[in-house]
C-alpha positions in Angstrom: 0.0 0.1 0.0 1.3 3.4 -0.9 2.1 5.8 2.0 -0.6 8.3 0.9 -3.3 5.6 0.9 -2.1 4.2 4.3 -2.3 7.7 5.9 -5.9 8.2 4.5 -6.9 4.8 5.9 -5.4 5.7 9.3 -7.1 9.0 9.4 -10.4 7.3 8.5 -10.1 4.7 11.1 -9.3 7.2 13.8 -12.4 9.1 12.8 -14.5 6.0 13.0 -13.1 5.3 16.5 -14.4 8.7 17.7 -17.6 8.7 15.9 -19.2 7.1 18.9 -18.7 10.4 20.8 -21.6 11.7 18.8 -24.0 9.2 20.4 -26.4 10.6 23.0 -25.2 8.1 25.6 -21.7 9.5 25.4 -22.9 13.1 25.2 -25.0 12.4 28.3 -21.9 11.8 30.4 -21.9 15.6 30.8 -25.5 16.4 31.2 -24.7 19.9 32.1 -22.8 20.5 28.9 -25.3 18.6 26.8 -28.1 20.8 28.2 -26.1 24.0 27.6 -24.9 23.2 24.0 -27.9 21.1 22.8 -30.7 22.4 25.0 -31.7 18.9 25.8 -30.8 15.9 27.9 -30.9 12.1 27.5 -32.2 9.3 29.5 -29.6 6.9 27.9 -26.9 5.4 30.0 -23.3 5.0 28.7 -23.3 1.3 28.4 -21.2 1.0 25.3 -17.9 2.8 25.1 -17.5 5.3 22.2 -14.7 3.2 20.7 -16.9 0.1 20.8 -19.5 2.0 18.9 -17.0 2.9 16.3 -15.9 -0.8 16.1 -19.5 -1.8 15.7 -20.2 0.7 12.9 -17.1 -0.6 11.0 -17.8 -4.3 11.4 -21.5 -4.2 11.0 -21.9 -1.3 8.6 -19.0 0.0 6.7 -16.7 -3.0 6.1 -19.5 -5.3 4.8 -20.6 -2.6 2.2 -17.0 -2.1 1.1 -16.7 -5.9 0.6 -20.0 -5.9 -1.3 -18.8 -3.1 -3.5 -15.4 -4.8 -4.0 -13.9 -1.6 -2.8 -11.2 -3.5 -0.9 -10.2 -5.9 -3.7 -11.6 -9.4 -4.4 -9.5 -11.3 -1.7 -11.3 -9.7 1.3 -14.0 -11.6 3.2 -16.6 -10.0 5.5 
């Protein structure tokens, strides 16, 4: 893999890791800030860590679609 492509994948995977921080359950860890910034609260508890949510998005959503579209090449399996 070329260096530029590798850097793009690393950046993408780091973003996926942190995408779980957008979940209401994570935002609700600071209900005072959620109320201040979003003018709402959430009853959801923080049962799944934000990195686990990113992993779930990758394994159950993004990766299977990339395989279906042959975007990763023909030798990858879901």
